[in-house]
N, C-alpha and C positions, 0 to 999 in steps of 0.2 A: 606565512600568510599574515597579512596585515590584521591588526586588532580591530574588529568591527564594533561600532558603538550602536546601541539601541536607541531609537527615537520613536516612541509610541505615538507621538503627536503626528507623525507622518504616515503611520500604518494604513489608515483608511485611504488616503490619497494614493499611496504607492502600491499597496498590496490587495485591497479589497476586491477589485475586479479579477485579478489573477486567482485569488483564493476561492472566490465564488465560482468562477469557471471550472476550476479544478474540482470543486465539490459537486456542482450540479451534474457533472458527468458520472459521478459515483452514486448519488442518491436520487437523481431525477425528480426532485421536488424543490421548487423555488423556496418555499417557506423553510423547509428543513435545511436547505443549503445556507440560507441567510442566518438561521439560528446557529449552525455549526461554525460559520465564519465568526459570528459574534462571540461564541464560546471560545474560539481560538484566540481572539484578541484578548479576552478576559484572562484566559489561562496564561497567555504571554505576559500580560501585565503582572500577574501573580508570581510568575517564575522568572522575571527579568534578571534576578540575581544569579540564576543558574546558567545564563547565556555565557558561553566561554569564548565565542568569537571564532570557533573552529570552522564554521560555515557562515554563509551570508545570513543576514537577518531574514530574508525571504525564505531561504532553505530551512531555517530554524522554525519559522512560523508554519511552513508546510509540514514539517515533521510533527508539530503539535496537532495540526489539522488532520493528518492521517490517523492519529490516535483517536481524535474525536469521531471520525467517520467509522472507525472500527468499533468504538464504544456504542455508537448509534445502532449499528447492526447487531451487536451483542444484546442491546436492550430489546430490539425487535424480536430477536430469537429467544429471549428469556421465556417466552410462552411456548417454546417448542415442546412437542409431545402432548400438548393439550388438544383435546378433540374439538373440532368445529363441526357443528351439525347444520346441514342445509336441507331444505325440502325442495324437491322438484316434482311438479305434478305431471302425472301421466295424462295423455290426451283422452284416455278412456273415461275417466271420471274426475270431476273437479274436486271432489272431497277426499279422494285418496291420494297419497303421495308416496314417493320413495324417499326414505331417509338415507342420506349419504354421510358417512363420517370420513373426514380427511384429517390427516395428521401433517403437521408442519415438518418438513424435512429437517433432520438434525445434522448439520455439517460437522459437528463435533463428536458425533457418534462413530468413533474409530475403533476398529477391532485391533487385537494384538498384532495381527498380520499387517494391517495398515501402518501401525507404529514401527514395526520392524522394517517395512519397506521404506518408510520415510527416513529412518535412521541409516539404512543402507544407501539411500540416495544422497543424503547429506555427507556420508563418508566418501562416496564416489566423487561428489563435487569437490570436496576438500582435497582429495587425492589428485584429481585432474587439475585443480587450481595450482597445486604445488608443483606441477610439471611445466607450467607456463613460465616464460621468462619473468623475472621479478617485476619489471615495470608494467608488462602486459597484465600480470595477475593483479597488481595494485589498481590499475585503471579499470579492469573488468569488475573487481570487487566494489570499487567506489561507485561506478555507474550502474551496474546491474544488481548488485546485492544491497548496497547502502543507499541507492537512489539519489546520489549527489547530482546536483545540476551540472550541466556541461561547463558552464562558465566557472563554477567553483573549482572543478577538476583542472581546467585549463590554467586558471590563475595559480592554483596551488602547485601544479607540476611544471608550470611555465612551458606549456605546449599550445599549439593552435587547435582550433576545433576540428579542422580537417584531419590533423594528425591523430587526434583523439579517436575519431570515428574509424580511421584505418586500423588503429590498435585494437579498438573494440571489435571490429569485424574479424580480425585475425584471431583474437582471443575466443570469440564465439565459435568460429570454425574449429579451432583446436579443442575447445571444451566439448562441442558436439561429437567430434570424432572420438575423443577420449571416453566420453560417457557411453557412446555406442559400443565401444570395444570392451569397456570395463563394467558396465552396469546392466545394459539391456539384455 
């Protein structure tokens, strides 16, 4: 793969719209999306020396942005488990109310059973992935697990986009069949 050079002077022109559109679909708030894109550019500037050129500049920035989005949701959920009290008034009397206590759902509250199930699923995926032809497994992993851009995969493996999607389709069918037979 050719060695990519970073040019932060062009980031806003080249990537801001793409990164904003990527972010707005995940946070659904313009101001937050703009902040996360700005934080991504800042983080990119700070970590330019870590850019290895293994992916395109845009892919690298998207990977930084993904972590920013995850951090955003972690920050929001840091208040999980804290009670929120609301008052709703009955129609019978305006001075009396029903106190409702709601708890924020804790997506990280996993039981031992959940952890075992996740471990079993990961093992089943690895097992099924190992049964695929080498190139099919490589492409499936790059696209589905590592979230590489289609263009990056095509350039790196010297294949066409249509060939990539045929291989991905075959890999997904094989993985689904394998998982159904070995995990469900």
